N, C-alpha and C positions, 0 to 999 in steps of 0.2 A: 504493500500500500504506500502511495506517495506521501512523503512527509509533509504535514500541513504547513510547517514553517517555510519549506522550500517552494510550496505551490502558491503561496500567498503573493499578493501584489508586492513587488520588491521596493516600491516607492514608500519611503518612510513618511508617516502622516504628520500633519501639523495640528495644533489645537490643544485644548486642555486635556490633562490626564485625569481620568476619573476612576476611583476605586469604589465599587458598589457591592456591599454585603460580602466582602472577601473573608474567607476562612482558610486558614492554613495550619496543619498539624504536622509536627515532625515525628510524633509517636502518639499512640491512641490516648494516653492519659495526660498529655501535656500540650494543650492547644497554644500555639504561638500567636495566632491572630483569630479574633472572634468577631464576625459581622462588622468588619472595618469598612467605613464609607467616608470618603472626603474627596474634594476636587483640588488638583494642583493646577493653578491657572498658568496658561502659557505666557512666557516672558516675565514671570514674577518669581519671587523667592518664597519658598515654603520651608519653614524650620519644623522638624519633628523632634519633640522633646518628651521626656518621661523618665521614670526610674529605671535602673538596670533591669533587664529582662522583660521589658514592656512590649517588645516586638518591633522596635524602631528600625533596626538594621534589617530585619526580615522584610519590611516594606521595600527597602532599597534592593534587596535580592530579587524580589518579585518584579520590580521595575526593570532590573537588568535581564530578566528572563532566565535567571539561574534557578529559580523555583517556579512552580506553577501552583496557583491556588487550588485547593480541593473543590471549593464552591465559590460562587460569586464571579464578578467580572472586573477586568481592568480594560479601559478603552483609552485610545489616544485619538482625539478628534472624533471621527465617526467610525473608527476601526477598532476591532477587538485586538488587544495586545497578543493574545495567544494565537491569532491568525496571521500575524505579521511575519514577513520573511525575517528570519533571525539575523542574517548578515546585514540586511538593510537597517534594521533597528539598532544593531550595535554600531553601525556607521553613523547613525543619527546621534548616538551618544559619544562617538569618538571619531572625529574626522581630522586627519593630519594634513597640514599645508605648510611646507617649510621652504624658505629661502633665506639668504643672508640678511636682507632688510627686515624680514618678518622676525627672524631670530633675535636681532638687536632690539626691535620694537617691543617684543613680549618680555624679554629679560629686563628691559628698562621699566616696563609697566610692573613687573613682578618685584622690582627693587633688588635684583641680583646681578645686574650688568656690571657694576663696578667691581664686585667680587671676582667675576669671571675675567674681566679685562685686566685685572691685576696679575693674573696668572701668566707666566712667560709664554705658555702655549695658547693662551686665550681660550676660544671655544673648542680648541682641539685638546685641551688639557683633560687628563683622565682623573676623574674624581670618584672616590668611594663614597657615594652619596649617603650611605647609612653608616659610614665610619667616623672616625674622630676628626677628620680634616674639615668637617663642616659642623656648624652649630645647628641646633634644632630649628631656629628661625631661618637659617640659610637653606636647610633641607626643604622646609615648607615652601620657601620662595621658589626653589627649583621645581617643586611639584606644581606650583601655580603657573610657572613659565611653560611647563610641559602641557598643562591643560589649556592654556591660551593657544598654544600651537595647534592643538587638536581642533579648536574652533567648533566644539560640539554645540548643538542646539539645546540639549538637555544635559545638565551637570548633576551628578549624584555624588554628594560629599559625606563621608562618614567620619565625623569628629575631626575636621581639618585643622584645628588648632590645639589638639590634645598635647599635653606635656610641655606646653610653652608657657613662659611667664606672662603676666597680664599685659605688660607693655608691648611685648612682641606679638601676642595674640591680637591686640587691638590694631597694630600696624598691618598684620597679615589680613585681617578681616576687611580693613579699609581698602587695601590693595586689591583683594579678591573682587570686591563688589564694584570697584571702579573699572576693573578690567573686563568683567563679565556682565556689564549693564545690558539689559534687554534679553538675556538668556533665561531659560527655565531652569531654576536651581532648586534642588531638593537637598537639604542638609540635615543630617542627624547630628545634633550637637547639644551639649549642656552649657556652652559658652554664651554668655549674655551679649558679647560683642557681635556674634553672628545673629543671635535672635533679634537684636535691636535693628538689624538691617532687613528682617523678613517682612514681606507683605502680609503673610499670614503664618500663624503658629498652630500646629496640630499637637495636642497633648495626648499621650498614650499611657496606659497603665494596665498591666496584666493582659496584654494582647488586645485591649479595647481602646477605642477613641473616647476620651473623656471631655474633650472640648476642642473647638476650632475657632480662631478669631485673632484679633490683634492683642498685643501685650495688655493694653488698658482693659479691653473686654474680658480677657481671661483672668486678670487680677481681680476683677469683680465677681466672676461667675464660676471659676474652676479652682477648687481647693488644692488639687494636685499641682497645678501650675504655680499657684501662689506659694506653696511650700518649697517648690524647686527654686523659685526666684529668691525667696527670703533666705535660702541657704547661702546665697552669694551676696556680695556687696554691689548692688545695682544702681545706687544713687548717681554714680558718675557715668553710667551707661545710658539710662533712660532719663529723659526730661520729665520730671514730675509735674 
């Protein structure tokens, strides 16, 4: 039987991404997602937040088509995600376009150009990106530069500023959002610097959606979100 992913229209769709009544289990007695429904608006930033084990990263895996939901549906524009050509959808998430001018442009945007230019070999220098030669902030900026080069329409970010100090995390988040303006961004993060940039916030707990809205709306209506925020110092991040 012909594989559905290969038979489907190879053109990646545009439009909002909608999760409707999505359920996903990795074993019978431990549901990871239960009746999850929300919309990811095209060209906007959606932050998914919640306690550990709430199913946030599972949502990203479903969007990547690494997992398939047991029941429910995910659509992109007017098309069902499970019927899309896999290669075309992955290209929609990752498109590489590289030349010398573009390489300089994106590394400047990412704030890593001076670091690279200071190397005797410049862009030809060999770097152990996860080694001791680069700081955490420099590694994250290299990741940003790489994603800028891909020029994807949809960006899925799993805790992009984890393990960074507050000052570096703030700089990274500002660089990221200036470089990816107009893209559809879905980020799983506990960092208020990223949440503050989000057009909408989805709050999850124990595999369920507990609230969707802005920071101000959720501070009023969602106990789980309010507790998460109050665990951090947010006075300097959000304008009260």
